[in-house]
C-alpha positions as CSV (number, residue, x, y, z in Angstrom):
1,X,-17.2,3.3,8.4
2,X,-17.6,0.8,5.5
3,X,-14.4,-1.4,4.6
4,X,-13.6,-0.3,1.2
5,X,-12.6,-2.8,-1.8
6,X,-10.3,-0.3,-3.7
7,X,-6.5,0.4,-2.2
8,X,-3.8,3.1,-3.0
9,X,-1.9,1.4,-5.3
10,X,-4.5,-0.4,-7.3
11,X,-5.2,0.2,-11.2
12,X,-8.7,1.2,-11.8
13,X,-11.2,2.0,-14.6
14,X,-14.0,4.8,-14.6
15,X,-17.1,3.0,-15.1
16,X,-19.6,5.7,-14.9
17,X,-19.6,9.4,-15.7
18,X,-17.4,12.3,-17.7
19,X,-14.2,10.3,-17.6
20,X,-15.8,6.8,-18.3
21,X,-13.2,4.3,-20.0
22,X,-10.4,6.3,-18.2
23,X,-7.7,4.6,-16.7
24,X,-5.2,5.0,-13.8
25,X,-3.7,4.1,-10.7
26,X,-5.2,5.2,-7.2
27,X,-3.3,7.4,-5.1
28,X,-5.1,8.2,-2.2
29,X,-8.5,6.7,-1.1
30,X,-11.1,9.0,1.2
31,X,-12.6,6.3,3.3
32,X,-14.8,8.9,5.2
33,X,-16.2,10.3,2.0
34,X,-16.2,6.9,0.3
35,X,-13.8,8.2,-2.6
36,X,-10.6,8.4,-4.2
37,X,-8.3,10.2,-6.3
38,X,-6.9,8.5,-9.8
39,X,-3.5,9.8,-11.1
40,X,-4.6,11.5,-14.6
41,X,-8.4,11.4,-14.2
42,X,-11.2,14.0,-13.1
43,X,-8.9,17.0,-13.8
44,X,-9.9,20.1,-12.5
45,X,-8.1,23.8,-12.8
46,X,-7.8,25.4,-9.2
47,X,-6.9,29.4,-8.9
48,X,-3.8,29.2,-6.6
49,X,-2.1,32.2,-4.9
50,X,1.2,33.1,-5.2
51,X,2.9,31.1,-1.8
52,X,6.7,30.0,-1.0
53,X,6.2,26.6,-3.3
54,X,4.7,28.8,-5.9
55,X,5.4,32.0,-6.3
56,X,3.9,32.9,-9.5
57,X,0.8,31.7,-8.4
58,X,-2.0,31.3,-11.4
59,X,-4.0,28.3,-12.3
60,X,-3.4,25.2,-11.3
61,X,-4.3,21.4,-12.5
62,X,-5.2,18.9,-9.9
63,X,-7.1,15.5,-9.6
64,X,-10.4,15.5,-7.7
65,X,-11.9,12.7,-6.1
66,X,-14.5,10.3,-7.8
67,X,-16.6,8.1,-5.9
68,X,-15.6,4.3,-5.2
69,X,-18.7,3.2,-6.9
70,X,-17.9,4.6,-10.0
71,X,-14.7,2.6,-9.9
72,X,-13.7,-1.0,-11.3
73,X,-10.3,-2.9,-10.4
74,X,-8.2,-3.9,-13.6
75,X,-7.1,-7.4,-13.2
76,X,-5.1,-8.8,-16.5
77,X,-6.8,-5.8,-18.7
78,X,-10.4,-6.9,-17.4
79,X,-12.7,-5.3,-14.7
80,X,-13.4,-7.5,-11.8
81,X,-15.5,-7.1,-8.6
82,X,-13.9,-8.0,-5.4
83,X,-14.7,-10.5,-2.8
84,X,-13.2,-11.7,0.2
85,X,-11.9,-14.9,1.2
86,X,-9.8,-16.9,4.2
87,X,-6.7,-18.4,3.4
88,X,-5.5,-20.1,6.6
89,X,-5.8,-17.4,9.3
90,X,-5.5,-14.6,6.7
91,X,-8.1,-12.4,4.8
92,X,-7.4,-11.8,1.1
93,X,-8.9,-10.0,-1.9
94,X,-10.1,-12.2,-4.5
95,X,-11.6,-11.6,-7.9
96,X,-15.1,-13.0,-8.4
97,X,-14.3,-13.6,-11.8
98,X,-11.2,-15.8,-11.2
99,X,-11.8,-16.4,-8.2
100,X,-7.7,-15.9,-7.6
101,X,-6.0,-13.6,-4.8
102,X,-5.3,-10.0,-6.0
């Protein structure tokens, strides 16, 4: 399994697809499928049966996953590529644009 450069809690911008240009916070990363769920982006309508939590049922809007390759990490308002660097004995994510730790 590959190591992904985007983590939960990161702010990202969609670089390609129907939602290009939209920004949001990563809610969850699905490592096995190389996908992420971004808050408020790629909303889909799901038909829900009545249940204990949702006694009415009906149509529910929720976020669908987006492929990691279509997301760019945002640092100081700009989209940056991510690299890794050793600081002492720790491996840290760094911005390829500014060469500073993220």
